[in-house]
C-alpha positions, 0 to 999 in steps of 0.5 A: 561292447562292440558291434564288430572289430572295425568298432574296436579298431576305431576305439583303439585309435581315439584312444591312442592305442593304435599304430597304423602301417600303410605301406604293403608288408608281407604276411610271410614273416615280415609282419611278425618281426614288426609285431615282435619288436613293438609287442617287446616295448615296456608294457606291451606297446601299441596294437598294430593295424596293417592296412596293406597285406597283399590281400583285400583285408587289413591285419589287426595285431597285439589288440590285446597286448597291454593291461590297458587294451585287454581291459578295453577289448572287454569294455572295462576301465580296468582289469580289476573290475573282473575279480569284483564282478565275478565275487559279487555273482559267487557271493549272491549265489552262496549266500544262505536265503532262510526265508521265502522273501529272502529267496525272492530277492535273487530273482532280479539276479537271475533275471539279469543272468538269464540275458547272457545266454546266447540268443539263436536268429533266423536268416543271415547274419553280417558274417555271411555278407560275402560267401565262397563255396565249393571251388570258390574257397580259397585260403590265400584270400586272407592275410594269414601269417607265417610267424617264425622262420622254422614254422611249418607254414602259415598258421591261423593264430586266433581261430575260434573253433566250434564243434559240438559234444556228439552226445549231449550236443554241448557247444565248445569254442576253443582256440587251436592254431590251424597250419594251412596245407593248400587253399582248402585244408589246414591241420587242427591242433587239438591236444589230447587234453582238450575238449576238441580232441575228445569231441573228435574221439567221439565222432571217431567211434561212432564212425561219422564225419564231425562238423567243425566251423571256425570263426575269426574276428568280431567282438573281441570278447569272443576271442577272449572267451575262446582262450578262457580256461572254462570247465568242459560243457560250459558254453564259451558264448555264456562267458562272452554274454556276461562279459559284454552284458548282452547276449551273443547273437547266433546264426546257423552255418551255410555247409553245417549245422553249427551256429556262430556269432552273426557278427564276426568277421570271417567264418571258415566252415567245414568238416574233419573226417575221423576215418582219415589218417592224421597228417604232420602238423608243425613246427611251430614257434609257440608261445613257450618261447620254443618250437613245438616239434612236428607231430600228427593231428587231424586234418580240416576240410573247408567247404565254405568261407563267408565274411562281412563286407568291412572285415578286419583279420586279427592274428596274434604273434607268440614266441619268447615272452612276454608277448600279447598272450601275457595279458590275456592270461592276466585276464584269465587269473583274475576271473578264475581265481575267484572260483578256485578261491570259492570252490577248490580252495577257500583259504587261497587269498591270492594266486599269481601266475608271473609271465615268466612261467608262460601260463603253465609253469609257475604259480605263486599262492598265498593262503590263510594258514590254519593246519599243518601240511595245508600248503602242500594240500593247496598245491595238491588241490591245484593240480587236480583243478582244470588247466591248472594240472599242467603247472610244474612249479607251484609256490606256497606262501603264508598271506598273514605272515606276509614275509615271502612274496612274489619277488622273493620266490623268483630270487630264491629259483635263480639262486639269488637269495635263501629261503625257508621251505619245505620242497615236495617233488612229484609227477603228473600231467604236463602241457603238451607244449611243455618240451622238458618232460621225457614223454609228451603230456607227462613230467615232474611237479614240485611244490615249495612250501614257504608255510610248512612247519618242516621248512629249513633255510634252503638255496637254489643252484641253477645250472645253465647253458653256456651263454644264458649268463648274458641274459636278464633275470627275466630271461633266466627264470622263463629258461629255467622253468621251460628247460627243467623237469622237476622229476629229472632235473631237481635234486635236493641234497639237505639245504641245496636245490640243484636244478638243471636248466640246460638243453638235454638230448632225451631218449623219446623226443628232440629238445627244440630251439628257442623261437628267433627270427631269421637274419633275412628278415630282420635285415629287411625290417630294419631297412624299411623301418622309416617306411612303416611310419610307426615311430623310433626304430626298435631292435629285433628282440631275437638278436638277444638269443641268437648266440643260444641256438644250435644244430639244424637252425644254425646250418639252415637259417644264417644264424650268426 
């Protein structure tokens, strides 16, 4: 694996996976527009290294933005190695061991597994080579991006946020965006369903200040582990150790008692005071392809910033899919599909989450059918399983029959073909970033069961806003899944399934706009493209969606 992020950059360069921009570019929108154009190239384009950011640090983007780079970031030749490795572990642990001799055979595996656990080290780490404390702290020293025109400000987009359970001491490393408010404070975007929010509530009840430390960079396996849908209480650095095949070396922070990887590029130490009123954070152009709107979140106070001497600042851009997060989600699908099959629903043969569903709007599950209503049972089990509980649309197919595949489900949802299915509607938990529900965190569910004995031939009739018909089928499916709430927007009438995928006026919340770049930035990047030295001119992806923008965005942002 990689000793640091600079080593990974060198690997990208050697493998022809890196484009380098030597001229000065601005972290205020310009870099984001360049990233968007490159990440929309078929297959994810290339990683980008911006060497002159107006700060002392280069910025790396799109570093995991293809299947190949996602595998490279985890030290693999192919992502297909992930499910095999996880399956081998599960088979070893599940295998019956009748004799004492059989039990001894598992010892070599246990010895290997013990090397995945993080190690604690005394003294300072490489991440603490340069130190700023107190009045020296200034976030403007970092090339933090403003990514979209209507964002509330600049956001740290790849933070590894460290907190601990006040009762058990268990560490959590999550990825929660951080809006910069001033030189020493940011927002802390802890959704109510996330572990960081649970820890915050513990400290609030105890009347204690909450230590928080944020790492940026280091071995890319750390960044991936922070995004992974691990069960609460499982250390993300154990997963990173498994992926690296060696332990993560931890050192203690300088101004709080948390521990962080010694080889991270940047460490931002501080605290959240639960007695302090929450502050307005957002809006932010999110991975759903729509803006997440302003809301109240805790404020993070910074007490120290430290970094490596050769530090590289990594960032990601999210927005209209597909983007880098597509490939990160692909890795999680491969890793965590095996435990789902082993523990939650053993009849599952395959589980895919097409990128048009932005990781939580659509899952397609193939099962080995053996009894009645098994498809609905599997969907219900998945809706009770961690982050799968956020999924709005679940389609279940019969793996052995093999007559319904992913493309058939997509075509059915877009009204392009009929399908024999049974449809069940319900309600449940929803991702906070799902904008279609009447309430934040609550929304509808639909199971499209192509295995049921009660299935009948049905056709979907989707209804879109004017102008959507100009878009590709991929874009239409993305908009349909994002803009519809099954409990309100789906009506089943005999053999017809009507889906209302239009923008709506909701009673309790605003319906957001699609994320697009402003015209001034698009024209700037157009005019400077040859200076960047990164190949053939690429048009702005935002141009496809301008005609769908409405309201304040048109008046305030020069949208044509």
